[in-house]
N, C-alpha and C positions, 0 to 999 in steps of 0.2 A: 329171273320170277322167284327163289327162293325168298331172296330179303326184300321183297317187296309185301307191303305192309297193307294191307288192308280193312279198314275199317267196317263196321257191321253198317246197316244201312237201317234208317228210320222214316219211320213214315212222314214224318213234316219237310222232310225232302220232295215226298208231291206233291208235284202243282197245285194249284187252286181250281185251277180248270185244264182238264188233261185227260191221256190218254198211258193204259200200263198194258203191255202185251202179256202173259204166261206163252211158254213154248214149254214143253218138255211130255215127258212120255205119261200114260196112265197110273194113276197112284204113288206121282211121284210127289205129292205137295202141295199144288198149284188151287186145288179148293180150299186148303186149308190157310193159304195166304191169302188168297182172295175172301173168304170171310175175316179175317185178320183186321184186311183194308174197309172195308164196308165194317165193322165195329168202331175201327177209329174213326171212320168219316163222321158216324153219331155219335162217338163220345167226346172228340176231339173239335170235327169243324160243327158239328150242330148239324148236318143234314141227313133230311127229313121226305125226300124224293125217290124212291128206288124201282126200278122197272130189271126183273129176272128173268131172263132167258137161258133156261137150262131143259135139258132131257133127261137129266138125273134128277131135278128136282123132287121126285118123288124120293130118293134118301134124304130128304130133311135136311140138307146141306147148308138150305138160310131161311130155317122154318124160326129163327133169331129174332127175325125181320116182322115179324107177328102178321094180322091178317089190317084192310083197312084201306081207305083211298089213298096212303102212304105210299104203298104197295103195288106194283102192276106186275103179275107171274104170267108166260108165257114159256108151255112144254115145247113148241116149237116156233123158230125166228118169223114174224109178221112183218113182211116193211111196210105195209101200209099204216097198222097200228106203230109201229115205231115212227115210223113222217107222221101222223098225227101229234104222238109224245113233245116230237121236236119243235111242230108247228106252235103247240101250247105253250114252249118255254118261250116260243119266240112272241108270245103273247104276252106271257107273265113278264118275263122283263122288260117290254114296250111301258107295262100296266103297271109295273113297279120301278118305276126308273128314281123314287124318287124314295123310297122304303127299302132295309131288307131284301131282297135277294134268295131266294134258295134253289140253286142248282141240281137237277138230275143227275144223280148214279145209272147208267145205262149197263150190267154187267149180264154178258154173254156168253155160256159155260156148255162148252161139248154140242153146239148146235148142230142139230140135224139138217142135213141137205149144205154143210160147211162148204165143202168146194162147187154148189152148182154158182156160177157166173150172173147169175142174178142177186141170189144174196152174196155174194161178195161184192158186188157193185152197193148193193144198200150199206153195207156194214159199212161200205170203205168211205159214202157220203154223211154216217153219222156219227164215223169216228173222225173225221177231219173239221165236222161242224161241233159237236162238243165243245172241240176245246177251245174254241173264238168261245168263250162266254158264256157257253149254255153251262153247261156239267162237263160230270168226269167219263169218260169210259171205258171197260175193262171186258177184256178178252182173254179166254182160255182154251187152247189151241192146242194139237202138238204137234203140229209143222209147218215150218214159212211156207212150204214151196207147194202143198196141197190146199192150202186155207186160208192164204194171207195175199189179199192182193197187193201189188206195189203202193198203193196211199195208204196202206194201215203200216206197213213194214216202215216207210220214210216218215209216216207222221205220229210213230209212238214213243212217249218222252221218259216213259220207263219201261225197261224191255226185262223180263224174270227168265231164266233159265233152270229148272233144276236138273237133277244128274239124268244124263242122256247120251245112247251110244247110235242116236240117229245124226249120220258124219254130216245132213245137210242144214241142220241146223245150226250146230256147231260153226260149220262154212261162213254159214251168216250172220252168225255172229262174230266172228272172228271179224270179217271183213267189213262188213255194215257198219258193227256200230264200235267192235275196239281198234280199226282202222288198220287190221293188217292184213292189205289187198295185193301184195305181194307173194308167190306160193313160196317163196324161200321164209318167207315170214311168216304164213299161217301157221307154222306146227307152235310159233310161241302161244297165239292166240287160245291151241289146241290145252296148251300147257295149263294158261293162265284157267281156260274153263273147265281143266278135271281137277286141278287144285282146288276151286272152289266149290264147285256144284258136286260136292258128294253126297251121299245118302237124305237128310232133310235139311241140308245146305242149300242156300240158292245165290246164283250169282245176282247179283240185279246192276242195269246197266241206266246211272242216268243220262240221257242221249239230248237234253237240253244243256247239260253242263257244258260251260264256254273255257273250263278250265285245260292247260295243258298235261296236266297233274293226273296221271291215271287214278291217284286212288278218290280222285276226286268225283270221280266218271265210275268205276266202278267197286259196287262196294260187296258183301257178302250178308244174307238173312238167316241166320237160326231158329225153323221153326221148332218147338217142343207139342205134341199135336195133343198133349194133356194140359197145355194152355192156351187155349184158345180164345174164343168166345165165352165166357162164364158157363156155367154150368146152369138150367131153367131159366137165362137173360130172353126176354120177348119186348124187342124194340115197341113202343108203345105209340109211336106217330108224332 
């Protein structure tokens, strides 16, 4: 592991339609990187429709998205509203078959009742549906075990882990995404995680990579908390 060269993750590696799952403890940098991704979607991919579901929205984490018809904000998860948004995306896609189509980005951050089975089922439907040509889903959570359903885990295109002492999170990353399924090899996965995910540097796994080379699957992302979304930037839609 000491001689392994890991490259920095570039947001261009994010799929056009897909999912990104953040799993780490509070105050680790998850929301900062999520904001960076939203800003990238606006600046580079010209995306214009956003749904933000966040219990911490009052902290102004996503104020830069502005106000207006291009953004829907919810403090609590509402499966009916989410279903309506996805149905609307289907309608837009059918109507705009011969013209440019604008995907929707749905970000779920620190969801209230995230361990409730009904909520988990609704998130799973959203997660699996969006990646099939409708948009992009981002989920920010603290625990694989308690907050993530099996469909969410298995259909995560990109997985991000910041420094964490949660052994369950490390076990899931090591076995499911890094391929260290044997107990004797699991420590190699833990070693790789602990080597990369330090401070505000994240371990990023591109779960859709077909390469057998680990340095085309595993990346790092170094965050600069002072160089995230520019100060005073407001998206106008």
